[in-house]
Structures are given as structure tokens and as C-alpha cells.
C-alpha positions in Angstrom: 118.6 129.7 -4.6 119.7 128.5 -1.3 118.6 131.6 0.6 114.9 131.6 -1.0 114.5 128.2 -0.3 115.2 128.9 3.2 112.8 132.1 3.2 110.2 130.1 1.4 110.4 127.9 4.5 110.3 130.4 6.9 107.0 131.6 5.6 105.4 128.5 5.3 105.7 127.8 9.2 105.1 131.6 9.9 101.9 130.9 8.3 101.1 127.5 10.0 101.8 129.1 13.5 99.5 132.1 12.7 96.8 129.5 11.4 97.1 127.2 14.6 97.2 130.3 16.7 94.1 131.6 15.5 92.0 128.4 15.7 88.6 128.7 17.6 88.5 126.6 20.4 85.3 124.6 20.2 82.7 125.5 22.7 81.6 123.1 25.3 79.3 123.1 28.3 81.9 123.4 30.1 83.7 126.2 28.6 81.7 128.1 26.2 83.8 130.9 25.5 83.8 134.6 26.0 81.4 135.3 22.9 78.7 133.9 21.7 78.8 131.5 18.9 75.5 132.3 17.6 75.4 136.4 17.6 78.9 137.3 18.5 78.0 139.4 21.6 80.6 138.9 24.5 79.3 137.2 27.6 79.7 139.0 31.1 79.9 142.6 29.9 78.1 145.3 31.6 74.2 144.9 30.5 75.3 141.6 29.0 74.5 138.1 29.2 76.0 136.5 32.2 77.6 133.1 31.5 79.5 131.9 34.8 82.5 129.9 34.6 82.0 126.1 35.6 83.9 123.6 37.3 82.2 120.5 38.2 81.3 119.8 41.4 82.5 116.9 43.1 80.0 114.5 44.3 77.9 115.0 47.7 79.3 113.1 51.0 78.7 109.3 50.6 77.5 109.2 47.2 78.9 106.2 44.8 79.1 107.3 40.5 76.9 104.7 38.9 77.5 105.0 35.1 74.1 104.5 33.4 73.5 102.0 30.2 71.0 99.5 29.5 69.9 96.5 31.6 67.0 93.9 31.7 65.0 94.8 34.2 62.6 92.5 35.9 62.5 89.2 38.4 65.0 86.5 37.3 63.6 84.2 40.2 60.4 82.3 40.0 57.4 84.0 40.9 56.3 82.4 43.9 53.9 85.0 44.7 52.2 84.7 41.3 52.1 88.8 41.0 53.8 88.8 37.4 54.0 92.7 38.4 58.0 92.7 37.3 58.4 90.9 34.2 61.6 91.4 32.2 62.2 94.1 29.4 65.3 95.9 28.5 65.5 99.9 29.5 68.2 102.4 29.6 69.4 104.2 32.8 71.2 107.9 33.1 74.0 107.9 35.0 73.4 109.1 38.8 74.7 109.2 42.2 73.5 106.7 44.9 74.2 106.4 48.5 77.1 103.9 49.5 75.0 102.9 52.5 71.7 103.0 53.8 71.0 106.1 56.0 71.8 105.3 59.2 70.3 106.3 62.8 73.0 108.8 63.3 72.4 110.2 60.2 68.7 110.5 60.8 69.2 111.8 64.1 71.4 114.6 62.7 68.2 115.6 60.5 65.9 115.1 64.1 68.2 117.4 65.4 68.6 120.2 63.1 64.4 120.1 62.6 63.8 120.6 66.4 66.0 123.4 66.1 65.4 125.3 63.1 61.3 124.3 62.3 58.4 124.1 63.9 57.3 121.8 66.5 54.9 120.3 64.4 57.3 119.2 61.7 59.5 118.0 64.3 57.0 115.7 65.6 56.0 114.9 62.0 59.9 113.7 61.3 60.1 111.4 64.3 60.3 107.7 63.2 57.5 105.1 64.7 59.7 103.3 67.4 56.4 101.1 67.8 57.3 99.2 64.7 59.7 96.9 67.1 56.3 96.2 68.9 55.1 92.6 69.1 52.6 91.3 71.5 53.9 87.9 71.4 57.5 88.8 71.4 59.8 90.9 73.7 61.1 93.5 71.3 60.7 96.2 74.1 64.5 97.1 74.0 64.5 97.8 70.4 61.6 100.0 71.0 63.3 102.4 73.5 67.0 102.0 72.4 67.5 101.2 68.9 67.1 104.6 67.4 69.2 106.9 69.9 71.5 104.8 71.9 75.1 105.1 70.7 75.7 101.4 70.1 73.3 101.3 67.5 74.4 104.6 65.7 75.2 103.2 62.5 72.7 100.5 62.1 70.0 101.5 59.7 67.4 103.6 60.7 63.7 102.2 60.3 60.3 103.0 61.4 60.7 106.0 58.6 57.7 106.4 56.6 58.2 107.2 52.6 57.0 110.5 52.9 59.5 111.2 55.7 62.1 109.5 53.7 61.2 112.5 51.3 61.6 115.4 54.1 65.1 114.0 55.0 66.3 114.1 51.4 64.9 117.7 51.0 66.6 118.8 54.1 70.0 116.9 53.2 70.0 119.0 49.9 70.0 122.3 51.9 72.5 120.8 54.6 75.0 119.7 52.3 74.7 122.8 50.1 75.2 125.0 53.3 78.4 123.1 54.0 79.6 123.5 50.4 78.7 127.1 50.5 80.3 127.9 53.9 84.0 126.2 52.8 83.3 128.6 49.6 83.8 131.7 52.0 85.0 134.7 49.9 84.5 133.0 46.9 80.9 132.6 47.3 80.3 136.1 48.5 81.8 137.5 45.5 79.3 135.1 43.7 76.4 137.1 45.1 75.0 134.6 48.1 75.4 134.8 52.0 74.8 132.6 54.6 72.7 134.9 56.7 69.4 133.7 57.9 66.5 135.9 57.0 65.2 138.2 59.9 61.7 138.1 60.8 60.5 141.0 59.0 62.0 139.5 55.7 59.7 136.8 55.9 58.2 135.2 58.7 60.0 133.1 61.5 63.5 133.0 61.3 64.6 129.6 59.9 61.1 127.8 60.3 60.1 125.1 58.2 63.7 124.7 56.6 63.5 121.1 55.7 59.8 121.4 54.4 59.5 124.7 53.0 62.9 125.5 51.3 65.8 127.1 52.7 66.4 130.6 54.5 69.5 131.6 53.0 70.3 133.3 50.1 71.4 130.7 47.7 72.9 131.4 44.2 71.0 130.7 41.2 71.1 127.2 39.0 73.2 129.2 36.3 75.7 130.0 38.4 77.2 126.5 38.7 77.1 126.4 42.5 73.9 124.6 42.8 73.7 121.1 43.7 70.9 118.6 42.2 68.5 117.7 44.9 68.8 114.4 47.0 66.2 112.2 46.4 64.9 108.6 46.7 65.9 106.6 43.5 63.7 105.4 41.3 62.6 101.9 41.2 64.6 101.4 37.7 67.7 103.3 39.2 67.7 101.2 42.4 67.4 97.7 40.6 70.0 98.8 37.8 72.4 99.9 40.9 71.6 96.8 42.9 72.7 94.2 40.0 75.9 95.8 39.4 76.2 94.4 36.2 79.3 96.3 35.4 81.0 93.5 37.3 80.1 90.9 34.4 81.4 93.0 31.3 83.3 91.5 28.6 85.5 94.0 26.4 82.5 94.7 24.0 78.6 94.6 24.9 78.1 91.1 25.9 78.0 90.3 29.5 79.0 87.1 31.3 76.0 85.9 33.1 72.7 87.8 34.5 72.5 88.3 38.0 69.8 86.9 40.6 71.6 88.9 43.4 73.9 91.4 43.8 76.2 89.1 43.1 77.7 86.3 40.7 76.3 82.8 41.2 73.1 81.7 42.9 74.4 80.9 46.4 74.2 83.2 49.6 77.9 82.7 50.7 81.4 83.6 49.8 82.6 80.9 47.6 86.1 81.3 48.1 88.8 82.9 49.9 89.7 83.7 53.6 86.0 84.5 53.9 84.7 81.2 52.2 81.5 80.5 53.4 80.2 83.5 55.2 76.8 85.1 54.5 77.4 87.7 51.6 73.8 89.5 53.2 71.9 89.8 56.4 68.4 87.7 56.0 66.3 85.1 57.4 67.4 81.8 56.2 64.2 79.5 57.2 61.1 79.9 60.1 62.8 81.0 63.4 66.7 80.9 62.1 67.5 85.0 62.1 71.4 83.9 62.6 72.2 80.9 63.2 73.4 78.9 66.4 76.0 80.9 69.0 79.6 80.1 68.1 78.4 79.2 64.2 76.5 82.4 63.4 75.7 82.6 59.7 75.4 86.1 58.8 76.1 88.0 62.3 73.0 89.8 63.2 69.7 88.8 65.1 68.2 91.8 63.6 70.0 94.5 61.8 73.6 95.2 61.6 75.9 98.1 60.9 76.0 99.3 57.6 79.2 98.1 55.4 79.2 94.9 57.3 79.1 92.8 54.4 80.7 92.9 51.3 79.7 95.5 48.7 78.6 95.0 44.8 80.9 95.8 41.8 79.4 99.6 42.0 80.7 100.0 45.7 77.0 99.9 47.5 76.5 98.0 50.5 73.3 96.2 51.6 71.8 96.1 48.2 70.4 93.0 49.6 69.3 92.4 52.8 69.7 94.2 56.3 66.6 96.6 55.8 64.2 97.0 52.6 64.6 100.3 51.0 62.0 102.8 49.5 61.9 104.0 46.2 60.3 106.8 44.6 57.6 104.6 42.6 54.0 104.8 43.1 53.1 101.1 42.8 51.5 99.8 40.0 51.1 95.9 38.8 51.3 96.9 35.1 54.2 99.1 35.5 56.5 96.8 33.3 54.2 97.6 30.3 53.4 101.1 30.8 56.4 102.9 31.8 59.2 104.2 29.3 62.4 102.3 28.5 64.1 105.2 29.2 64.6 106.3 32.8 61.6 104.2 33.9 59.7 105.8 36.4 56.0 105.7 37.6 55.1 108.9 39.2 51.1 108.2 39.5 48.6 106.6 38.1 48.8 108.1 34.6 47.4 105.2 32.0 46.7 103.3 35.1 44.2 104.9 37.1 43.5 103.8 40.5 39.8 103.5 39.9 40.4 100.6 37.8 41.3 98.2 40.8 37.9 98.9 43.2 39.9 99.4 46.5 36.5 100.8 47.7 35.1 97.4 47.1 38.3 95.9 49.0 38.9 94.1 45.9 42.5 95.9 45.8 45.1 97.8 47.7 46.0 99.9 44.8 45.8 103.8 45.1 48.3 106.5 44.3 49.3 106.4 47.9 51.2 103.2 47.6 55.1 103.1 47.0 57.5 100.5 46.1 60.2 99.2 48.4 62.8 96.7 47.5 65.8 94.7 48.5 65.0 92.2 51.2 65.7 92.7 55.1 66.8 90.6 57.9 63.6 89.4 58.6 63.0 88.4 55.4 64.0 84.7 53.5 66.4 84.8 50.5 63.6 85.1 47.8 63.0 88.9 48.5 67.0 89.7 48.2 67.0 89.6 44.4 66.9 92.9 43.0 63.6 92.0 40.5 61.2 91.4 43.4 59.2 94.4 44.5 56.8 94.9 47.3 54.5 97.9 48.3 53.3 99.9 51.2 51.1 103.2 52.2 53.6 106.0 51.7 52.9 106.9 55.2 53.4 103.5 57.0 56.4 102.2 58.4 58.1 98.9 59.5 61.2 97.7 61.3 62.2 96.1 58.2 62.1 99.2 55.8 64.5 102.2 55.8 66.0 104.0 52.6 69.2 105.4 50.8 69.6 108.9 48.6 70.0 109.2 45.2 71.2 112.3 42.7 71.3 113.0 39.3 74.6 113.2 37.6 74.7 116.8 35.7 76.8 117.5 32.6 76.9 113.6 31.6 75.0 112.3 28.7 75.0 108.8 29.6 
């Protein structure tokens, strides 16, 4: 009897092990398996459907992951401008990546250097920032006009004088540049995947390397299905920018409740550090009042008459620097005063005049400036009072215009995530 009992136990264990070993793994996007779960056909066989192995790519240089979620978009400040163009509403944002800092002079000069060597003279000239944005007939800013962009002392100051259109060209170039750096490091592994870094010859499609930044790259890059292709860099949407600037992840309770709203990218209604060794220091670079750009000698309030080096002020709870002050930042959206009531409550974005045509605004009769060439910028600058530091405030400018108070940073979608 005892032998029979042991035999039964052994058989039961053997069956359990066999069932466990035969249990199918659940297919996922990262690991769909070797066989189609719908047809039973093998992947990657000769003349079969190719399903590449995929390992999530690391984020690009300087990018910070912004976990998506729900937030209250809109201005929390009193609408002193009486624009009523960003009323509060609840929206949800997909996870994305955003630059830790604004694009600085040295970063933009890198772009100009490649544009000068690899693109046409016309494109290079078109990409140059407008340094005359510093020029003021009633102010001596001549030294900024000649020195600010190119002098080594200003390398890590945010680039200004860049239009919305130029910022988009930079994003396109950066996509190619980061991809090129990654493919170069891939080496032999990349060659096995079927791509190369060889430039096209003239007889393979025009002048070698022409218009890299504006018309695509001249290299044999892999397909999207290969898993080696990064999403494109781009300007953040207004909703993404505002969501990231508020940094509401720092106000969470254990559940979905948040302890407070935020007027600025930090807690409270003050503009100074509330406690600690840096108590009393300004949290952003802005203009305190008429003629007061930095306080008095020996007691400077924000440490900067004009712009300041990136990372000079505390980061918000997402780890993003200068989401208030230093320079305003371009966002992707076309400006409309009624976007808050028109756009979707999921990944809100206005790309054109859909549902709100510019002809309604009588620009020809000079009763409005609204057109499909107006783009939104946000965040406040070294020359703005504190009102404009609130993430919910918004202004606009022609997409080919620029000032000494507007710069930009890049964003990128986070692939392989459902929130």
C-alpha cells in the first residue's frame, strides 16, 4: 500500500511538472513569441512575416520621463489681461519625454555647424537666429547682439532669437543626429539589422548630404518595425508643456487626491525658497517690477540681469529646469482664444483652425491678429513680471517671428506605454 501511495504521488508530481512546462507564455508587445497566436504560422522563417526582437530603447540625451495622467489645465491666476483664453478644464495626457533644460546656445550652434557643412547655404542662412532681437534704439544692448550667441561665456545660456519654424527644424535635425549617434554605437549589430551609415553618393539621389535637416537623412536607416527607430523629437504641445510645468506629481496623496493646485511650478504663492540654506532665494529668473531685473549689487534677487545659465534655479518635481522664467518657450499649438472649449480632453492639441477658422476673426479688417500662423508660447522670461510665470498663462506670436525672451525645448512620445 505504501509503495502504491508513493507511486501515485510521483505520477502526480510528474504530471504537474509537465503541465507547467507546457504552459504557453502570454504574448506581449515586447515578446510576441515565435509563432503567431492567430494563424499558427512561424515568425521570421524564410519568406515568412518578420517580427524583430525588441528591447525598449533608452530615452534620448537630456530627456526626462513624464508620467501621464489627469490634471486641471488652465489659468489659476486672475485674468488681468481679460483674454479668457485658457479657462480651467480637466484633461488627460499620455506619458511622454521632455528636455530637462531649454536648448542652449552651444546646442543650437552644434545644429548650425552641421547645417553649414551638410546642407545648402540657403538652409544654413535660414537657420541663423536673429541676433538683432537684442537691439533697442533706446537701450545699449549692442554687446548682447554681437556676443550672446557665440561667445564661450554664454554657451549654456538659453538660445533666443529663434522662431517657431527654426525650432521645428532643430527638432528634425536632432532626431537624425541622435539616431546617427545610436546607429554608430550599434556597430556590427546594426549592420546585421540591415542599416548603414554610408552617405548617399551623388548618383544615388542628388548632392551628398544636402538638406539633411529639412528633407530627411541621407543614410540607410532601419524600418520602424525593426525597433531601432526612435520617435521624432518635436516641440511639446501646449497641454504637455503645461502638465509638465505644474509638476503635480509632487502633490500626491496615497490615492488620487492631490494636496493642492499650483499657481507656479512649485508649491505656494511666493517666488522665493521658503526654508533651508537657500531660504529667501528666488526660484526663477524674472522681472520683479519696472526697471528691476535683478535687484541691487550685493543683494541680487535672482542673480541675472538678462538670461541665466540653464540649471541655475531649482528643478520642479519632474526634474525639469526653468519651466518658469529665464525664457518663454515655444509650444506646438496654433493659437486660438477658444481652444479650451474646442480641443479634445485627451492629449489636447490644436494643429490648425479646425472648428475655429481664422476668417471669423477679421484679420484683414485689423480687428484681430488671429491666423493659422500664430503659435503659442508659455512660461515667462527674464523680462516678464511674475504673472507670466504661471503655467496656465499663454501668449502668441507669428511662427516666423522671434524675440530675446523666447526659446524652446524638445519633447518626444513615450512608446510602448499605455499611460
